[in-house]
VEXSE-230814 format. One record per residue (C-alpha): chain; residue in one letter; x, y, z. Coordinates in steps of 0.5 Angstrom, whole numbers, always signed. Layout:
<doros>
<doro kette="A" rest="A" c1="X" c2="Y" c3="Z"/>
...
</doros>
This chain:
<doros>
<doro kette="A" rest="X" c1="+28" c2="+20" c3="-146"/>
<doro kette="A" rest="X" c1="+27" c2="+19" c3="-139"/>
<doro kette="A" rest="X" c1="+32" c2="+20" c3="-133"/>
<doro kette="A" rest="X" c1="+32" c2="+18" c3="-126"/>
<doro kette="A" rest="X" c1="+36" c2="+22" c3="-121"/>
<doro kette="A" rest="X" c1="+37" c2="+19" c3="-114"/>
<doro kette="A" rest="X" c1="+40" c2="+25" c3="-110"/>
<doro kette="A" rest="X" c1="+39" c2="+27" c3="-102"/>
<doro kette="A" rest="X" c1="+41" c2="+34" c3="-103"/>
<doro kette="A" rest="X" c1="+35" c2="+38" c3="-105"/>
<doro kette="A" rest="X" c1="+38" c2="+44" c3="-108"/>
<doro kette="A" rest="X" c1="+42" c2="+39" c3="-112"/>
<doro kette="A" rest="X" c1="+37" c2="+35" c3="-114"/>
<doro kette="A" rest="X" c1="+32" c2="+40" c3="-116"/>
<doro kette="A" rest="X" c1="+37" c2="+44" c3="-120"/>
<doro kette="A" rest="X" c1="+38" c2="+38" c3="-124"/>
<doro kette="A" rest="X" c1="+31" c2="+36" c3="-125"/>
<doro kette="A" rest="X" c1="+30" c2="+43" c3="-128"/>
<doro kette="A" rest="X" c1="+36" c2="+43" c3="-133"/>
<doro kette="A" rest="X" c1="+34" c2="+36" c3="-135"/>
<doro kette="A" rest="X" c1="+27" c2="+38" c3="-136"/>
<doro kette="A" rest="X" c1="+29" c2="+44" c3="-140"/>
<doro kette="A" rest="X" c1="+32" c2="+40" c3="-144"/>
<doro kette="A" rest="X" c1="+26" c2="+36" c3="-146"/>
<doro kette="A" rest="X" c1="+28" c2="+30" c3="-141"/>
<doro kette="A" rest="X" c1="+22" c2="+26" c3="-137"/>
<doro kette="A" rest="X" c1="+25" c2="+26" c3="-130"/>
<doro kette="A" rest="X" c1="+23" c2="+22" c3="-124"/>
<doro kette="A" rest="X" c1="+27" c2="+24" c3="-117"/>
<doro kette="A" rest="X" c1="+28" c2="+22" c3="-110"/>
<doro kette="A" rest="X" c1="+32" c2="+23" c3="-105"/>
<doro kette="A" rest="X" c1="+32" c2="+16" c3="-101"/>
<doro kette="A" rest="X" c1="+36" c2="+10" c3="-103"/>
<doro kette="A" rest="X" c1="+30" c2="+5" c3="-102"/>
<doro kette="A" rest="X" c1="+25" c2="+9" c3="-106"/>
<doro kette="A" rest="X" c1="+31" c2="+10" c3="-112"/>
<doro kette="A" rest="X" c1="+32" c2="+2" c3="-112"/>
<doro kette="A" rest="X" c1="+24" c2="+1" c3="-113"/>
<doro kette="A" rest="X" c1="+24" c2="+6" c3="-119"/>
<doro kette="A" rest="X" c1="+30" c2="+4" c3="-122"/>
<doro kette="A" rest="X" c1="+27" c2="-4" c3="-122"/>
<doro kette="A" rest="X" c1="+20" c2="-2" c3="-123"/>
<doro kette="A" rest="X" c1="+21" c2="+3" c3="-129"/>
<doro kette="A" rest="X" c1="+26" c2="+3" c3="-136"/>
<doro kette="A" rest="X" c1="+30" c2="+9" c3="-136"/>
<doro kette="A" rest="X" c1="+35" c2="+11" c3="-141"/>
<doro kette="A" rest="X" c1="+40" c2="+14" c3="-136"/>
<doro kette="A" rest="X" c1="+40" c2="+14" c3="-128"/>
<doro kette="A" rest="X" c1="+44" c2="+19" c3="-124"/>
<doro kette="A" rest="X" c1="+46" c2="+16" c3="-117"/>
<doro kette="A" rest="X" c1="+49" c2="+19" c3="-111"/>
<doro kette="A" rest="X" c1="+53" c2="+15" c3="-107"/>
<doro kette="A" rest="X" c1="+51" c2="+17" c3="-100"/>
<doro kette="A" rest="X" c1="+44" c2="+16" c3="-99"/>
<doro kette="A" rest="X" c1="+39" c2="+15" c3="-93"/>
<doro kette="A" rest="X" c1="+37" c2="+8" c3="-92"/>
<doro kette="A" rest="X" c1="+41" c2="+5" c3="-98"/>
<doro kette="A" rest="X" c1="+47" c2="+8" c3="-101"/>
<doro kette="A" rest="X" c1="+48" c2="+8" c3="-109"/>
<doro kette="A" rest="X" c1="+53" c2="+2" c3="-109"/>
<doro kette="A" rest="X" c1="+48" c2="-2" c3="-106"/>
<doro kette="A" rest="X" c1="+43" c2="+1" c3="-111"/>
<doro kette="A" rest="X" c1="+47" c2="+0" c3="-117"/>
<doro kette="A" rest="X" c1="+49" c2="-8" c3="-115"/>
<doro kette="A" rest="X" c1="+42" c2="-9" c3="-115"/>
<doro kette="A" rest="X" c1="+40" c2="-6" c3="-121"/>
<doro kette="A" rest="X" c1="+46" c2="-10" c3="-125"/>
<doro kette="A" rest="X" c1="+44" c2="-17" c3="-121"/>
<doro kette="A" rest="X" c1="+37" c2="-16" c3="-124"/>
<doro kette="A" rest="X" c1="+40" c2="-16" c3="-131"/>
<doro kette="A" rest="X" c1="+38" c2="-9" c3="-132"/>
<doro kette="A" rest="X" c1="+44" c2="-5" c3="-136"/>
<doro kette="A" rest="X" c1="+41" c2="+2" c3="-136"/>
<doro kette="A" rest="X" c1="+47" c2="+7" c3="-136"/>
<doro kette="A" rest="X" c1="+49" c2="+10" c3="-129"/>
<doro kette="A" rest="X" c1="+52" c2="+16" c3="-128"/>
<doro kette="A" rest="X" c1="+55" c2="+16" c3="-121"/>
<doro kette="A" rest="X" c1="+54" c2="+24" c3="-118"/>
<doro kette="A" rest="X" c1="+58" c2="+24" c3="-111"/>
<doro kette="A" rest="X" c1="+63" c2="+28" c3="-107"/>
<doro kette="A" rest="X" c1="+68" c2="+22" c3="-107"/>
<doro kette="A" rest="X" c1="+74" c2="+24" c3="-111"/>
<doro kette="A" rest="X" c1="+79" c2="+19" c3="-109"/>
<doro kette="A" rest="X" c1="+81" c2="+15" c3="-115"/>
<doro kette="A" rest="X" c1="+80" c2="+9" c3="-111"/>
<doro kette="A" rest="X" c1="+72" c2="+11" c3="-110"/>
<doro kette="A" rest="X" c1="+72" c2="+12" c3="-118"/>
<doro kette="A" rest="X" c1="+75" c2="+5" c3="-119"/>
<doro kette="A" rest="X" c1="+70" c2="+1" c3="-114"/>
<doro kette="A" rest="X" c1="+64" c2="+5" c3="-118"/>
<doro kette="A" rest="X" c1="+67" c2="+3" c3="-125"/>
<doro kette="A" rest="X" c1="+68" c2="-5" c3="-122"/>
<doro kette="A" rest="X" c1="+61" c2="-5" c3="-120"/>
<doro kette="A" rest="X" c1="+58" c2="-3" c3="-126"/>
<doro kette="A" rest="X" c1="+58" c2="+5" c3="-126"/>
<doro kette="A" rest="X" c1="+58" c2="+8" c3="-133"/>
<doro kette="A" rest="X" c1="+60" c2="+14" c3="-132"/>
<doro kette="A" rest="X" c1="+63" c2="+19" c3="-126"/>
<doro kette="A" rest="X" c1="+62" c2="+26" c3="-124"/>
<doro kette="A" rest="X" c1="+65" c2="+29" c3="-118"/>
<doro kette="A" rest="X" c1="+61" c2="+35" c3="-114"/>
<doro kette="A" rest="X" c1="+61" c2="+41" c3="-115"/>
<doro kette="A" rest="X" c1="+60" c2="+40" c3="-123"/>
<doro kette="A" rest="X" c1="+57" c2="+45" c3="-128"/>
<doro kette="A" rest="X" c1="+50" c2="+43" c3="-130"/>
<doro kette="A" rest="X" c1="+53" c2="+43" c3="-137"/>
<doro kette="A" rest="X" c1="+57" c2="+38" c3="-136"/>
<doro kette="A" rest="X" c1="+52" c2="+33" c3="-133"/>
<doro kette="A" rest="X" c1="+47" c2="+35" c3="-139"/>
<doro kette="A" rest="X" c1="+53" c2="+33" c3="-144"/>
<doro kette="A" rest="X" c1="+55" c2="+26" c3="-140"/>
<doro kette="A" rest="X" c1="+47" c2="+24" c3="-140"/>
<doro kette="A" rest="X" c1="+47" c2="+25" c3="-147"/>
<doro kette="A" rest="X" c1="+53" c2="+21" c3="-149"/>
<doro kette="A" rest="X" c1="+50" c2="+16" c3="-145"/>
<doro kette="A" rest="X" c1="+44" c2="+16" c3="-148"/>
<doro kette="A" rest="X" c1="+47" c2="+15" c3="-154"/>
<doro kette="A" rest="X" c1="+51" c2="+10" c3="-152"/>
<doro kette="A" rest="X" c1="+45" c2="+6" c3="-150"/>
<doro kette="A" rest="X" c1="+42" c2="+6" c3="-157"/>
<doro kette="A" rest="X" c1="+49" c2="+5" c3="-160"/>
<doro kette="A" rest="X" c1="+49" c2="+12" c3="-163"/>
<doro kette="A" rest="X" c1="+55" c2="+15" c3="-165"/>
<doro kette="A" rest="X" c1="+53" c2="+21" c3="-168"/>
<doro kette="A" rest="X" c1="+48" c2="+26" c3="-164"/>
<doro kette="A" rest="X" c1="+44" c2="+27" c3="-171"/>
<doro kette="A" rest="X" c1="+38" c2="+23" c3="-173"/>
<doro kette="A" rest="X" c1="+35" c2="+23" c3="-180"/>
<doro kette="A" rest="X" c1="+29" c2="+20" c3="-184"/>
<doro kette="A" rest="X" c1="+27" c2="+23" c3="-191"/>
<doro kette="A" rest="X" c1="+28" c2="+30" c3="-190"/>
<doro kette="A" rest="X" c1="+27" c2="+30" c3="-183"/>
<doro kette="A" rest="X" c1="+33" c2="+31" c3="-178"/>
<doro kette="A" rest="X" c1="+33" c2="+31" c3="-170"/>
<doro kette="A" rest="X" c1="+40" c2="+34" c3="-167"/>
<doro kette="A" rest="X" c1="+40" c2="+30" c3="-160"/>
<doro kette="A" rest="X" c1="+45" c2="+35" c3="-157"/>
<doro kette="A" rest="X" c1="+42" c2="+42" c3="-159"/>
<doro kette="A" rest="X" c1="+35" c2="+39" c3="-158"/>
<doro kette="A" rest="X" c1="+33" c2="+42" c3="-166"/>
<doro kette="A" rest="X" c1="+28" c2="+39" c3="-170"/>
<doro kette="A" rest="X" c1="+28" c2="+41" c3="-178"/>
<doro kette="A" rest="X" c1="+24" c2="+38" c3="-184"/>
<doro kette="A" rest="X" c1="+26" c2="+41" c3="-191"/>
<doro kette="A" rest="X" c1="+32" c2="+45" c3="-187"/>
<doro kette="A" rest="X" c1="+26" c2="+49" c3="-183"/>
<doro kette="A" rest="X" c1="+26" c2="+49" c3="-176"/>
<doro kette="A" rest="X" c1="+20" c2="+46" c3="-172"/>
<doro kette="A" rest="X" c1="+18" c2="+48" c3="-165"/>
<doro kette="A" rest="X" c1="+16" c2="+42" c3="-162"/>
<doro kette="A" rest="X" c1="+14" c2="+41" c3="-155"/>
<doro kette="A" rest="X" c1="+19" c2="+37" c3="-150"/>
<doro kette="A" rest="X" c1="+14" c2="+31" c3="-150"/>
<doro kette="A" rest="X" c1="+14" c2="+31" c3="-158"/>
<doro kette="A" rest="X" c1="+21" c2="+32" c3="-158"/>
<doro kette="A" rest="X" c1="+22" c2="+26" c3="-154"/>
<doro kette="A" rest="X" c1="+17" c2="+22" c3="-158"/>
<doro kette="A" rest="X" c1="+20" c2="+23" c3="-165"/>
<doro kette="A" rest="X" c1="+27" c2="+22" c3="-161"/>
<doro kette="A" rest="X" c1="+25" c2="+15" c3="-159"/>
<doro kette="A" rest="X" c1="+21" c2="+13" c3="-166"/>
<doro kette="A" rest="X" c1="+28" c2="+15" c3="-170"/>
<doro kette="A" rest="X" c1="+32" c2="+11" c3="-165"/>
<doro kette="A" rest="X" c1="+28" c2="+5" c3="-167"/>
<doro kette="A" rest="X" c1="+27" c2="+7" c3="-174"/>
<doro kette="A" rest="X" c1="+23" c2="+2" c3="-178"/>
<doro kette="A" rest="X" c1="+21" c2="-2" c3="-171"/>
<doro kette="A" rest="X" c1="+14" c2="-2" c3="-168"/>
<doro kette="A" rest="X" c1="+14" c2="+2" c3="-161"/>
<doro kette="A" rest="X" c1="+9" c2="+0" c3="-156"/>
<doro kette="A" rest="X" c1="+4" c2="+4" c3="-153"/>
<doro kette="A" rest="X" c1="+7" c2="+2" c3="-146"/>
<doro kette="A" rest="X" c1="+14" c2="+3" c3="-148"/>
<doro kette="A" rest="X" c1="+12" c2="+10" c3="-150"/>
<doro kette="A" rest="X" c1="+9" c2="+11" c3="-143"/>
<doro kette="A" rest="X" c1="+16" c2="+9" c3="-140"/>
<doro kette="A" rest="X" c1="+20" c2="+13" c3="-144"/>
<doro kette="A" rest="X" c1="+17" c2="+20" c3="-145"/>
<doro kette="A" rest="X" c1="+12" c2="+21" c3="-139"/>
<doro kette="A" rest="X" c1="+14" c2="+21" c3="-132"/>
<doro kette="A" rest="X" c1="+11" c2="+16" c3="-126"/>
<doro kette="A" rest="X" c1="+5" c2="+21" c3="-125"/>
<doro kette="A" rest="X" c1="+2" c2="+19" c3="-132"/>
<doro kette="A" rest="X" c1="-5" c2="+16" c3="-132"/>
<doro kette="A" rest="X" c1="-4" c2="+9" c3="-136"/>
<doro kette="A" rest="X" c1="-12" c2="+9" c3="-137"/>
<doro kette="A" rest="X" c1="-12" c2="+16" c3="-141"/>
<doro kette="A" rest="X" c1="-10" c2="+17" c3="-148"/>
<doro kette="A" rest="X" c1="-4" c2="+21" c3="-147"/>
<doro kette="A" rest="X" c1="+0" c2="+17" c3="-152"/>
<doro kette="A" rest="X" c1="-5" c2="+17" c3="-158"/>
<doro kette="A" rest="X" c1="-6" c2="+25" c3="-157"/>
<doro kette="A" rest="X" c1="+2" c2="+25" c3="-157"/>
<doro kette="A" rest="X" c1="+2" c2="+22" c3="-163"/>
<doro kette="A" rest="X" c1="-3" c2="+26" c3="-166"/>
<doro kette="A" rest="X" c1="+0" c2="+32" c3="-164"/>
<doro kette="A" rest="X" c1="+7" c2="+30" c3="-167"/>
<doro kette="A" rest="X" c1="+4" c2="+28" c3="-173"/>
<doro kette="A" rest="X" c1="+1" c2="+35" c3="-174"/>
<doro kette="A" rest="X" c1="+8" c2="+39" c3="-172"/>
<doro kette="A" rest="X" c1="+12" c2="+35" c3="-177"/>
<doro kette="A" rest="X" c1="+7" c2="+36" c3="-183"/>
<doro kette="A" rest="X" c1="+10" c2="+43" c3="-185"/>
<doro kette="A" rest="X" c1="+5" c2="+43" c3="-191"/>
<doro kette="A" rest="X" c1="+0" c2="+39" c3="-195"/>
<doro kette="A" rest="X" c1="+6" c2="+35" c3="-200"/>
<doro kette="A" rest="X" c1="+10" c2="+33" c3="-193"/>
<doro kette="A" rest="X" c1="+10" c2="+25" c3="-193"/>
<doro kette="A" rest="X" c1="+7" c2="+22" c3="-187"/>
<doro kette="A" rest="X" c1="+12" c2="+18" c3="-183"/>
<doro kette="A" rest="X" c1="+9" c2="+16" c3="-177"/>
<doro kette="A" rest="X" c1="+5" c2="+10" c3="-178"/>
<doro kette="A" rest="X" c1="+0" c2="+6" c3="-174"/>
<doro kette="A" rest="X" c1="+1" c2="-2" c3="-173"/>
<doro kette="A" rest="X" c1="-6" c2="-3" c3="-170"/>
<doro kette="A" rest="X" c1="-6" c2="-6" c3="-164"/>
<doro kette="A" rest="X" c1="+1" c2="-6" c3="-163"/>
<doro kette="A" rest="X" c1="+4" c2="+1" c3="-163"/>
<doro kette="A" rest="X" c1="+7" c2="+6" c3="-168"/>
<doro kette="A" rest="X" c1="+13" c2="+6" c3="-172"/>
<doro kette="A" rest="X" c1="+17" c2="+11" c3="-177"/>
<doro kette="A" rest="X" c1="+19" c2="+10" c3="-184"/>
<doro kette="A" rest="X" c1="+21" c2="+13" c3="-190"/>
<doro kette="A" rest="X" c1="+16" c2="+10" c3="-195"/>
<doro kette="A" rest="X" c1="+19" c2="+14" c3="-201"/>
<doro kette="A" rest="X" c1="+26" c2="+10" c3="-200"/>
</doros>
């Protein structure tokens, strides 16, 4: 999953970025309103964390332009404005959630995870296919009840494929979802990531191959035994 944070207080922004990355999210960040708007319109994020008081362009203006562009990305306002009128205004212009500073990182992570579930219409944090299980809240993957040690990128890729179970996910969609803006689009990072994930979830020779390739189109996950 990929998250954008637009927050001009560097200490807060860095703390949130560290926490998100530690929880297997790909993260882009900026402290400038105009730069934040560019990112929000240029990339397809799973969640956007948006401060209201920003230099050059405030969070409310950013959110309005995001919605005017037809993007329904879940937006969490992160702000010092704690009056009920401020919250109501934020919800009216399209915010999905509101968190007042100062806040506990654990609460922010829980809200981000809930918003990303809502985007994919997932009521439960548990995703299952065949004998493979992914817990989006605990960030744990099991196969045949055996806990697997996945890298953050492998976890994010598996999560994306399981959320889109049975659907082909293109190389571009994978790049947009699990990597930050610094990935080289001409590299073979996606192919390498898929290879690494296949290897990580193949616990023994009898394990079925769940991740399939649709040549020229992308990848999908499917239980061939079903």
